[in-house]
Legacy VTK file of the C-alpha trace (Angstrom):
# vtk DataFile Version 3.0
C-alpha trace
ASCII
DATASET POLYDATA
POINTS 101 float
19.926 -21.327 -20.128
23.323 -20.294 -19.484
22.359 -16.916 -18.541
19.808 -18.545 -15.833
22.775 -20.527 -14.385
25.462 -17.452 -14.266
22.472 -15.327 -12.383
21.515 -17.718 -9.649
23.254 -17.947 -6.081
25.207 -20.555 -5.973
25.017 -23.265 -3.774
27.888 -24.553 -1.458
28.808 -26.397 1.738
26.418 -27.513 3.601
23.197 -25.986 1.559
24.530 -22.294 2.282
23.469 -20.126 -0.497
26.762 -17.755 -1.941
26.401 -14.424 -3.131
28.604 -15.750 -6.548
26.804 -17.132 -9.546
28.615 -18.384 -12.755
31.154 -15.724 -13.203
29.444 -13.127 -11.719
28.831 -11.424 -7.850
25.559 -11.389 -7.246
24.462 -7.940 -4.913
23.791 -4.722 -5.092
25.081 -1.410 -6.170
24.343 1.732 -4.994
21.813 0.274 -2.863
20.008 -1.461 -6.597
19.987 -5.234 -7.482
23.417 -5.895 -9.565
25.533 -8.634 -11.275
28.692 -7.808 -11.331
32.730 -9.122 -12.124
35.762 -7.379 -11.513
39.382 -8.490 -10.908
43.454 -7.168 -10.884
46.730 -8.231 -12.297
50.002 -6.577 -12.349
49.443 -3.036 -11.838
45.695 -2.767 -13.116
42.167 -3.015 -12.016
38.654 -3.332 -13.165
35.081 -3.661 -12.142
32.169 -4.312 -14.103
28.513 -4.011 -13.298
24.891 -4.492 -15.171
21.743 -2.949 -12.546
19.191 -4.730 -14.663
16.604 -3.242 -12.950
17.624 0.302 -14.246
19.228 -1.138 -17.371
22.618 0.531 -16.567
26.103 -0.737 -16.790
29.247 0.584 -15.459
32.687 -0.496 -16.596
35.911 1.143 -14.385
39.056 0.201 -15.232
41.813 1.594 -13.492
45.534 1.625 -14.243
47.126 1.002 -10.375
46.618 -1.557 -7.772
47.065 0.882 -5.484
44.268 2.708 -3.187
42.173 3.216 -5.784
38.714 1.075 -5.675
37.134 -0.156 -9.389
34.369 -0.800 -7.184
33.698 2.067 -5.104
33.997 4.437 -8.319
31.602 2.072 -10.441
29.119 2.469 -7.620
29.711 6.236 -7.562
29.211 6.709 -11.188
25.920 4.231 -10.707
24.599 6.133 -7.858
25.188 9.753 -9.925
23.317 7.997 -12.879
20.911 6.795 -11.000
19.589 10.336 -9.013
16.988 9.875 -6.724
16.836 5.969 -7.605
20.086 5.563 -6.116
19.195 3.595 -2.317
21.152 4.882 0.773
23.222 1.496 2.004
24.819 1.391 5.469
28.699 1.568 3.794
27.680 1.541 0.487
28.481 5.414 -0.294
32.170 5.825 -1.103
34.593 8.458 0.157
36.565 10.666 -1.778
39.772 8.757 -0.789
37.468 5.544 -2.578
37.366 7.794 -5.611
40.916 10.276 -5.313
42.738 9.921 -8.639
LINES 1 102
101 0 1 2 3 4 5 6 7 8 9 10 11 12 13 14 15 16 17 18 19 20 21 22 23 24 25 26 27 28 29 30 31 32 33 34 35 36 37 38 39 40 41 42 43 44 45 46 47 48 49 50 51 52 53 54 55 56 57 58 59 60 61 62 63 64 65 66 67 68 69 70 71 72 73 74 75 76 77 78 79 80 81 82 83 84 85 86 87 88 89 90 91 92 93 94 95 96 97 98 99 100
């Protein structure tokens, strides 16, 4: 029951449905359905995502809060792992600057 609540989109004011469950973002990574969570504090950034339809998990830990985005790196890794299964989504492809180290 707890997992079902985590992956069910929350209903917010006026009945609007959010892209967020209990602690998980509900969206897409590399154009595929994904459950994700990320955060940052004091110079560290993290992002983890699970693509249930592909049985793929990617976790990125970055030792900076600079311009390097952990979510963009995770998207690039997922796209590389999925190969032709990755779906091109407008604006979803990271640029070289997003994944620069």
